[in-house]
C-alpha positions as CSV (number, residue, x, y, z in Angstrom):
1,M,8.5,115.8,192.9
2,Y,11.4,118.3,192.8
3,L,10.2,119.7,195.9
4,K,9.3,116.2,197.6
5,S,13.3,115.1,196.8
6,K,14.4,118.4,198.2
7,S,12.7,118.1,201.7
8,Y,13.7,114.4,201.9
9,G,17.1,115.8,201.4
10,L,17.0,118.6,204.2
11,S,15.3,116.0,206.5
12,I,18.7,113.6,206.5
13,I,21.0,116.8,206.9
14,A,19.1,118.0,209.6
15,A,19.4,114.2,211.2
16,L,23.2,114.4,210.5
17,V,23.4,117.7,212.1
18,M,21.4,116.5,215.6
19,M,24.2,113.2,215.4
20,L,26.8,115.4,215.5
21,V,25.6,117.6,218.1
22,P,26.8,116.1,221.5
23,A,24.3,115.5,224.0
24,A,23.7,118.1,227.2
25,V,25.7,117.0,229.9
26,A,24.2,117.4,233.4
27,Q,26.1,120.0,235.3
28,G,27.0,119.2,238.9
29,A,26.9,121.5,241.7
30,T,29.5,124.1,241.8
31,L,32.4,125.0,244.4
32,T,32.7,128.9,244.2
33,A,34.7,131.5,245.9
34,G,33.1,134.4,244.1
35,A,33.9,136.1,241.1
36,S,37.9,135.6,241.0
37,A,39.9,132.9,241.6
38,D,41.5,131.7,244.8
39,V,43.3,129.3,247.0
40,V,41.6,127.0,248.8
41,Y,42.7,125.0,251.9
42,G,41.5,122.4,253.9
43,S,42.6,121.4,257.2
44,Q,41.7,118.0,259.4
45,A,38.4,118.7,261.0
46,K,37.7,115.0,262.3
47,T,40.7,112.5,262.2
48,H,41.7,110.9,258.6
49,Q,41.9,107.2,259.0
50,L,42.8,104.4,256.6
51,L,41.9,101.1,257.0
52,L,43.6,97.9,255.2
53,R,40.5,95.9,255.5
54,D,41.7,92.9,253.7
55,N,45.2,93.0,256.0
56,S,43.2,92.7,259.2
57,N,42.0,96.3,259.5
58,L,45.6,97.4,260.0
59,G,45.3,101.8,260.0
60,F,47.0,104.6,259.4
61,T,46.8,107.9,261.2
62,C,48.3,111.3,261.0
63,S,48.4,114.4,263.1
64,K,47.7,116.4,260.1
65,A,45.8,115.6,256.9
66,E,45.8,118.6,254.7
67,M,45.1,119.6,251.1
68,A,45.3,122.4,249.1
69,G,44.7,123.9,245.1
70,E,42.7,126.5,243.5
71,V,39.2,127.6,242.5
72,P,38.6,129.1,239.3
73,A,36.9,132.6,238.8
74,G,32.8,131.4,238.5
75,G,34.1,128.3,240.4
76,T,34.3,124.3,239.5
77,S,32.0,121.0,239.8
78,T,35.3,119.1,239.6
79,P,37.9,120.7,242.6
80,V,41.4,119.4,242.3
81,L,43.3,119.2,245.6
82,H,46.7,118.4,246.4
83,P,46.6,116.5,249.7
84,W,49.6,116.0,252.2
85,F,49.9,114.1,255.6
86,E,52.5,114.8,258.8
87,G,53.0,113.3,262.2
88,C,51.7,109.8,260.8
89,T,51.7,106.0,262.3
90,A,50.7,102.8,260.5
91,F,49.9,99.9,262.1
92,G,51.5,101.4,265.2
93,L,54.7,102.0,263.7
94,K,56.2,105.3,262.6
95,A,55.2,106.0,259.2
96,T,55.4,108.9,256.3
97,M,53.0,109.1,253.3
98,N,54.2,110.4,250.4
99,T,51.7,112.2,247.8
100,T,54.3,113.5,245.3
101,G,52.8,113.8,241.8
102,C,49.0,112.9,243.1
103,N,46.0,115.0,243.7
104,Y,42.3,114.3,244.6
105,R,39.2,115.4,241.9
106,F,36.2,115.1,243.3
107,H,33.3,115.3,241.1
108,L,30.2,117.2,242.5
109,E,26.8,116.1,241.9
110,S,24.0,118.1,241.5
111,S,21.8,119.2,244.5
112,S,19.4,121.3,246.0
113,G,21.4,121.2,249.6
114,P,22.1,121.4,252.1
115,E,24.6,118.4,251.5
116,Y,26.2,117.9,248.2
117,P,27.3,114.6,247.5
118,A,30.0,114.0,245.1
119,T,32.6,111.2,244.0
120,M,36.7,111.7,244.2
121,D,39.3,110.5,241.7
122,L,43.0,109.7,242.7
123,E,45.1,111.1,239.9
124,C,48.6,110.6,240.0
125,S,51.7,111.1,237.4
126,T,53.8,109.0,239.9
127,A,53.2,105.2,240.6
128,G,50.7,106.5,243.3
129,I,50.3,107.5,247.3
130,V,53.0,105.8,249.0
131,L,52.8,104.9,252.7
132,T,56.1,103.7,254.2
133,T,57.2,102.1,257.7
134,L,60.5,100.8,258.6
135,T,60.0,97.5,256.8
136,C,56.5,97.8,254.8
137,E,55.6,99.9,252.0
138,V,51.9,100.1,250.3
139,V,51.1,101.9,247.4
140,F,47.9,103.6,246.4
141,P,47.4,104.0,242.7
142,S,45.4,106.4,240.4
143,Q,41.9,105.1,240.8
144,G,38.2,106.7,240.1
145,G,34.9,107.0,241.2
146,L,35.8,106.6,245.0
147,S,32.7,107.5,247.4
148,T,31.3,108.6,249.5
149,V,32.1,112.1,249.6
150,V,29.9,115.1,250.9
151,G,30.4,118.8,251.1
152,T,28.4,121.2,253.4
153,N,28.2,124.8,253.5
154,V,29.1,125.9,257.3
155,S,30.1,129.2,258.5
156,N,32.3,130.0,260.9
157,G,33.3,133.7,262.7
158,G,30.9,134.9,259.9
159,T,33.0,133.5,256.5
160,S,31.3,130.9,254.9
161,K,33.4,127.8,254.3
162,V,32.8,124.0,253.5
163,L,32.6,121.1,255.4
164,L,34.1,117.7,253.2
165,S,33.3,114.5,254.7
166,M,34.9,111.4,253.3
167,S,33.9,108.0,253.8
168,M,35.3,105.7,250.9
169,E,35.3,102.0,250.7
170,G,36.9,99.3,248.1
171,I,40.1,101.4,247.5
172,D,42.9,99.7,245.7
173,Y,46.4,99.4,247.0
174,V,49.5,97.2,246.3
175,V,51.7,96.0,249.0
176,T,55.4,96.4,247.6
177,K,57.3,95.8,250.4
178,D,56.3,93.1,253.5
179,G,59.8,93.0,255.4
180,I,60.8,91.2,259.0
181,G,58.4,92.7,261.7
182,C,56.0,94.4,259.0
183,P,52.3,92.8,259.7
184,L,50.9,92.6,256.5
185,K,50.0,89.7,254.8
186,A,51.9,89.5,252.0
187,K,53.1,91.8,248.8
188,G,50.5,92.1,246.2
189,S,47.5,93.8,244.9
190,Y,44.4,94.2,247.5
191,S,41.0,96.2,246.9
192,E,39.4,96.7,250.2
193,A,40.7,99.8,251.6
194,A,38.6,102.1,253.4
195,Y,39.1,105.8,254.4
196,A,37.2,108.1,256.3
197,G,37.7,111.7,257.8
198,S,36.5,115.6,257.3
199,S,38.5,118.4,255.9
200,E,37.4,121.9,256.4
201,L,37.9,123.9,253.3
202,I,38.6,127.9,253.1
203,A,39.5,130.3,250.7
204,P,41.5,132.8,252.8
205,T,40.9,135.9,250.9
206,Q,37.0,135.6,250.5
207,G,34.2,133.1,251.7
208,L,33.9,129.7,250.1
209,W,30.4,127.9,249.6
210,L,29.0,125.2,247.4
211,E,25.8,126.1,245.2
212,P,23.6,124.0,242.7
């Protein structure tokens, strides 16, 4: 009787321990620059374009759409890159895009290659990324799970790089200023912006690549 009770008690303890152990989480693909940490820099490879689909497809483009961050030693499946833009026009008007306090966080998914799918979160410690013209203002707040993003390994001049292609739909935004001459519908919240473009990512002191 004692042995039976002891066995029963041990089985209960084992079950409780199993409940306390977190389930294994599937690991995504890894962006790596080798054994040591390195800066990652991304330059525009194909023009980045933003369309406000629920505002007559009014668009935004820039002569420069760049991003930078750091890849830790051993790589990461959730690289964080800070974007910035120069030489911008929106709705046919001169525009600025203020990205202060905002980063892109990419979530790389498992893949055997050559393409590595991902989603992107916009993470901001401020109200969001702010697009401004003379009489218009649009804010893109923090939001997650934006897709589709695809990373591809490329070689240029013998150096391994990563082409990051973005084609994202359903992006939330808020029109916070709609002054005289602004072609936007009205102030308020919207949810149908689309963003597309590609960037070439490099690690200046060593190669950069994606691996399963």
